[in-house]
C-alpha positions as CSV (number, residue, x, y, z in Angstrom):
1,M,0.0,0.0,0.0
2,L,1.4,3.3,-1.1
3,A,-0.4,5.1,1.7
4,D,1.4,3.1,4.3
5,K,4.9,4.2,3.2
6,T,7.0,6.7,4.9
7,V,7.4,10.1,3.3
8,K,10.9,9.2,2.2
9,E,9.8,5.8,0.8
10,F,6.9,7.4,-1.1
11,L,9.2,10.1,-2.6
12,Q,11.8,7.5,-3.5
13,E,9.3,5.3,-5.2
14,T,7.8,8.3,-7.1
15,A,11.2,9.2,-8.3
16,S,12.0,5.7,-9.6
17,S,11.4,4.4,-13.1
18,A,8.3,2.6,-12.0
19,P,5.1,4.1,-13.6
20,V,3.3,4.3,-10.2
21,P,2.9,6.2,-8.0
22,G,2.5,9.0,-10.6
23,G,0.7,12.3,-10.9
24,G,-2.7,10.9,-9.9
25,S,-1.4,9.5,-6.6
26,V,0.5,12.7,-5.9
27,A,-2.7,14.7,-6.6
28,A,-4.5,12.6,-4.0
29,L,-1.7,13.1,-1.5
30,S,-1.8,16.8,-2.1
31,A,-5.5,16.8,-1.4
32,G,-4.9,14.8,1.7
33,L,-2.4,17.4,2.9
34,A,-5.0,20.1,2.3
35,A,-7.5,18.2,4.4
36,A,-4.9,17.7,7.2
37,L,-4.1,21.4,7.3
38,T,-7.8,22.3,7.4
39,A,-8.3,20.0,10.4
40,M,-5.2,21.5,12.0
41,V,-6.5,25.1,11.8
42,A,-9.8,24.0,13.2
43,N,-8.2,22.2,16.0
44,L,-6.0,25.2,16.8
45,T,-9.1,27.3,17.1
46,I,-11.0,25.0,19.5
47,G,-10.5,26.0,23.1
48,K,-8.6,29.2,22.3
49,K,-9.4,32.5,23.9
50,G,-11.4,34.7,21.7
51,Y,-12.9,31.9,19.7
52,E,-15.3,30.5,22.3
53,G,-18.4,30.9,20.1
54,L,-16.8,28.8,17.3
55,E,-16.2,25.6,19.2
56,E,-19.1,23.6,17.8
57,E,-18.5,24.8,14.2
58,M,-14.7,24.1,14.4
59,E,-15.3,20.7,15.9
60,R,-17.6,19.9,13.0
61,I,-15.0,21.2,10.5
62,A,-12.2,19.2,12.1
63,K,-14.2,16.0,11.8
64,E,-15.3,16.7,8.2
65,A,-11.7,17.5,7.3
66,E,-10.5,14.2,8.8
67,Q,-13.1,12.4,6.7
68,Y,-11.9,14.1,3.6
69,R,-8.3,13.2,4.5
70,D,-9.2,9.5,4.9
71,K,-10.9,9.6,1.6
72,F,-7.9,11.1,-0.2
73,I,-5.6,8.6,1.4
74,E,-7.7,5.8,-0.2
75,Y,-7.3,7.5,-3.6
76,I,-3.5,7.5,-3.4
77,D,-3.7,3.7,-3.9
78,K,-6.9,3.7,-6.0
79,D,-5.2,5.8,-8.7
80,S,-2.2,3.5,-8.9
81,E,-4.5,0.5,-9.0
82,S,-6.6,1.9,-11.8
83,F,-3.4,2.4,-13.9
84,N,-2.3,-1.1,-13.2
85,Q,-5.7,-2.3,-14.4
86,V,-5.1,-0.6,-17.7
87,M,-1.8,-2.3,-18.1
88,A,-3.3,-5.6,-17.2
89,A,-6.0,-5.2,-19.8
90,F,-3.3,-4.6,-22.5
91,K,-1.6,-7.9,-21.5
92,L,-4.8,-9.9,-22.1
93,P,-4.5,-12.6,-24.9
94,K,-5.5,-11.5,-28.4
95,E,-5.1,-14.7,-30.4
96,T,-8.8,-15.2,-31.3
97,E,-11.5,-12.8,-32.4
98,E,-13.3,-13.4,-29.1
99,E,-10.2,-12.7,-27.1
100,K,-9.6,-9.5,-29.1
101,E,-13.1,-8.3,-28.3
102,I,-12.8,-9.1,-24.6
103,R,-9.4,-7.4,-24.5
104,K,-10.8,-4.3,-26.3
105,E,-13.7,-4.1,-23.9
106,M,-11.5,-4.5,-20.8
107,I,-9.1,-1.8,-22.0
108,Q,-12.0,0.6,-22.5
109,R,-13.5,-0.3,-19.2
110,S,-10.2,0.2,-17.4
111,Y,-9.6,3.6,-19.1
112,K,-13.0,4.7,-17.8
113,T,-12.0,3.7,-14.3
114,A,-8.7,5.4,-14.7
115,A,-10.5,8.6,-15.6
116,L,-13.2,8.4,-12.9
117,V,-10.8,7.9,-10.0
118,P,-8.9,11.2,-10.4
119,L,-12.3,12.9,-11.3
120,E,-13.5,11.9,-7.8
121,V,-10.3,13.4,-6.3
122,A,-11.0,16.6,-8.2
123,R,-14.6,16.7,-7.1
124,N,-13.7,16.4,-3.5
125,G,-10.8,18.8,-3.9
126,L,-13.3,21.4,-4.9
127,K,-15.8,20.5,-2.2
128,I,-13.2,20.8,0.6
129,M,-12.7,24.5,-0.4
130,D,-16.0,25.2,1.5
131,I,-14.5,24.3,4.9
132,I,-11.1,25.7,4.0
133,E,-12.7,29.1,3.5
134,I,-14.4,28.9,6.9
135,V,-11.1,28.2,8.8
136,V,-9.4,31.0,6.8
137,V,-12.1,33.5,7.7
138,K,-13.0,32.4,11.2
139,G,-10.2,30.3,12.4
140,N,-7.2,31.0,14.6
141,K,-5.5,34.0,13.0
142,N,-2.1,32.6,14.0
143,A,-2.8,29.7,11.7
144,V,-4.4,31.6,8.8
145,T,-1.4,31.0,6.5
146,D,-1.9,27.3,7.1
147,G,-5.4,27.7,5.8
148,A,-4.1,29.5,2.8
149,V,-1.7,26.7,2.1
150,A,-4.6,24.3,2.4
151,A,-6.5,26.2,-0.3
152,M,-3.5,26.2,-2.6
153,M,-2.9,22.5,-2.1
154,A,-6.6,21.7,-2.7
155,R,-6.5,23.8,-5.9
156,T,-3.3,22.1,-7.1
157,A,-4.6,18.7,-6.2
158,T,-7.8,19.4,-8.2
159,L,-6.1,20.7,-11.3
160,S,-3.5,17.9,-11.2
161,A,-6.2,15.2,-10.9
162,L,-8.1,16.7,-13.8
163,Y,-5.0,16.4,-16.0
164,N,-5.1,12.7,-15.3
165,V,-8.7,12.6,-16.2
166,K,-8.0,14.3,-19.5
167,I,-5.2,12.1,-20.6
168,N,-7.4,9.0,-20.0
169,L,-10.3,10.5,-21.9
170,G,-8.1,10.6,-25.0
171,S,-8.1,6.8,-25.1
172,I,-11.9,6.3,-24.5
173,K,-14.1,5.6,-27.6
174,D,-17.4,6.2,-25.8
175,T,-18.1,9.8,-27.1
176,E,-21.1,10.3,-24.8
177,F,-19.0,9.4,-21.7
178,V,-16.1,11.6,-22.9
179,E,-18.4,14.6,-23.6
180,K,-20.1,14.3,-20.2
181,V,-16.9,14.1,-18.2
182,S,-15.1,16.7,-20.3
183,K,-17.9,19.2,-19.5
184,E,-17.5,18.5,-15.8
185,V,-13.7,18.9,-16.0
186,V,-14.0,22.4,-17.5
187,E,-16.6,23.4,-14.8
188,I,-14.4,22.1,-12.0
189,E,-11.3,23.7,-13.4
190,E,-12.9,27.2,-13.7
191,K,-14.6,27.0,-10.3
192,V,-11.6,25.8,-8.3
193,V,-9.3,28.5,-9.6
194,K,-12.0,31.2,-8.9
195,V,-12.7,29.8,-5.4
196,E,-9.0,29.7,-4.5
197,K,-8.5,33.3,-5.5
198,E,-11.5,34.3,-3.4
199,I,-10.2,32.5,-0.3
200,L,-6.6,33.9,-0.7
201,G,-8.2,37.3,-0.9
202,K,-9.6,36.8,2.6
203,V,-6.3,35.9,4.2
204,A,-5.7,38.7,6.7
205,L,-2.0,39.1,7.6
């Protein structure tokens, strides 16, 4: 499991000639870091003088951020697994016409999975911006830059994941699927950049 590796091990494996972990897993890791920072700011606000009225809200945000973090951790490995499925599909036998058809179908199916996994990372990378904004605006002012970094990491994770969606869409023959996902990709891209800019504009230093 990639998620169980130390930071040094993960970076070393990423730097190797092995195709995984790649950009998709790194995008999920980046999103996980954004979630962790969001939880940190919330936890640094709970119980602090001057923030008494925010206890309940920050406790909720800390819990929600932890749930996001756990989800992103899962996607570190899911992304690599989806890539391995594509490779496995290409290795299927293709001696007979039946085998060729099965292989073709499995390749297309695996490419769809390889597109949908990072799409889910991107969707959640955009969603977590909602609670990041709250900790930036209402959270402990001494940790506001950590909230800002969370926003930047979430944006980077989202855009990075979408690149992985797009490269897989290029190999998918189902035009209806490609059009539908491509439309969502554009919407998420535009929105996450806009939201990040708005959040950073609220960082009071």
